[in-house]
C-alpha positions in Angstrom: 15.8 133.1 -3.0 13.9 135.9 -4.9 16.1 138.4 -3.2 19.0 138.0 -0.7 21.3 140.4 1.1 24.8 140.7 -0.2 25.9 139.0 3.0 23.6 136.0 2.5 24.6 135.7 -1.2 28.3 135.9 -0.6 28.4 133.5 2.4 27.0 130.6 0.3 29.3 127.6 0.6 29.6 125.1 -2.3 30.4 121.4 -2.0 34.0 120.5 -2.7 34.9 119.7 -6.2 36.2 116.2 -6.6 38.9 114.9 -9.0 39.1 111.3 -10.2 41.5 109.0 -8.4 44.9 109.6 -9.9 46.2 106.6 -11.8 49.9 105.6 -11.8 50.4 107.3 -15.2 49.3 110.7 -14.0 52.2 113.1 -13.7 52.8 114.7 -10.4 53.7 118.4 -10.5 52.4 121.4 -12.3 51.1 120.8 -15.8 51.8 124.3 -16.9 54.2 124.4 -19.8 54.4 128.0 -20.9 55.8 129.1 -24.2 56.2 132.6 -22.9 59.6 133.8 -21.7 58.2 136.2 -19.1 59.1 135.7 -15.5 57.5 137.1 -12.3 59.7 139.7 -10.7 58.6 138.5 -7.3 56.2 136.0 -5.7 54.8 136.9 -2.4 52.6 135.2 0.1 49.1 136.5 -0.1 46.7 135.7 2.7 43.6 136.3 0.7 41.3 135.0 3.4 42.7 137.4 6.0 42.5 140.4 3.6 38.9 139.4 2.5 37.8 139.2 6.1 39.4 142.5 7.0 37.6 144.1 4.0 34.3 142.5 5.0 34.5 143.5 8.6 35.3 147.1 7.6 32.3 147.2 5.2 29.3 149.1 6.5 26.1 147.2 7.5 24.2 149.1 4.8 26.4 147.4 2.1 26.2 143.9 3.8 22.4 144.1 4.1 21.8 145.6 0.6 19.3 143.4 -1.3 20.4 141.6 -4.5 17.8 140.5 -7.0 18.4 136.9 -7.9 16.1 134.3 -9.3 14.4 132.0 -6.8 16.5 128.9 -6.1 19.7 130.5 -7.6 22.1 128.5 -5.5 20.2 125.3 -6.1 20.5 125.9 -9.8 24.3 126.6 -9.5 24.7 123.4 -7.4 22.8 121.4 -10.1 25.1 122.8 -12.8 28.2 121.8 -10.7 26.7 118.3 -10.0 25.9 117.7 -13.6 29.3 118.9 -15.0 30.4 115.6 -16.4 33.9 116.5 -17.6 36.5 115.0 -15.4 38.4 117.6 -13.4 41.8 116.6 -14.5 43.2 119.8 -16.0 43.2 123.6 -15.6 40.9 124.2 -18.6 38.4 121.7 -17.1 38.2 123.8 -13.9 37.2 127.0 -15.7 33.4 126.2 -16.1 32.9 125.1 -12.5 34.9 128.1 -11.2 32.9 130.4 -13.4 29.6 129.0 -12.2 30.5 129.0 -8.5 32.6 132.2 -8.3 32.9 134.4 -11.4 29.2 134.9 -12.1 28.2 135.3 -8.4 31.1 137.8 -7.9 29.9 139.9 -10.8 26.3 139.8 -9.5 27.3 140.7 -5.9 29.3 143.7 -7.0 26.4 145.3 -8.8 25.4 148.5 -7.1 28.1 148.1 -4.5 29.1 151.3 -2.6 32.8 150.8 -3.4 34.8 150.0 -6.5 35.1 146.4 -7.7 36.6 144.8 -10.8 34.7 142.4 -12.9 35.9 138.8 -13.5 36.2 138.0 -17.2 37.2 134.8 -19.0 39.3 136.4 -21.7 41.3 139.5 -22.3 41.0 140.8 -25.8 39.2 144.0 -24.8 41.1 145.5 -21.9 43.9 148.0 -22.4 46.6 147.0 -22.0 46.0 143.4 -23.1 47.6 140.6 -21.1 50.8 139.2 -22.6 49.5 135.6 -22.3 46.1 134.0 -21.7 45.2 133.8 -18.1 42.4 131.5 -16.9 40.4 134.5 -15.9 41.2 138.2 -15.6 40.0 141.1 -13.4 38.9 144.2 -15.3 38.0 147.7 -14.0 37.0 150.6 -16.2 38.3 148.8 -19.3 41.7 148.3 -17.7 43.3 145.0 -16.8 44.0 145.0 -13.0 44.4 141.3 -12.1 45.0 137.8 -13.3 43.5 134.5 -12.0 45.3 131.3 -12.6 43.5 128.1 -11.8 45.8 125.3 -10.6 44.9 121.7 -10.2 45.3 121.2 -6.5 46.2 117.5 -6.7 49.2 118.0 -9.1 51.2 120.6 -7.1 53.0 119.8 -3.9 53.9 122.1 -1.1 57.6 121.5 -1.9 57.1 122.6 -5.5 55.3 125.8 -4.4 58.2 126.5 -2.1 60.7 126.0 -4.9 58.9 128.6 -7.0 58.9 131.0 -4.1 62.6 130.5 -3.6 63.4 130.7 -7.3 65.1 127.3 -7.3 62.8 125.6 -9.8 63.9 127.3 -13.0 63.6 125.6 -16.3 64.5 127.3 -19.6 
């Protein structure tokens, strides 16, 4: 793939990441143990897939068919990196490298020369103003300003019931 359209580049699908079989000692539930005393004011459902599709369908064909310069075999190289990532996917920090390879870097490549405004994905937040109060797994930065946080969660340790408890505010621990 010496060059690809933005549509071809962004429509690439990766193989699923696989976690090791949980053993009986592995704790169920979120592993997040924050030392921060900050709370979200509200937690809302966000149908990111629907919003992304609405954005994509409203985007002009000139933007979808814009050519991106990427090295030949780019997605094969990314897949090789994901396949050879030997660290077991058992914690949030362990998900950062595969997420960065599969999503962060391609996002930043695809937004170059886009006709509309996009934030970059960064892995740390010491440069934006204002700085985040705590370390997020990744952040979104536009024009030197922090405009979003990305928190990676291990999908096998959080149940639907626990997510509902957080939404309802019934799972408070201090």
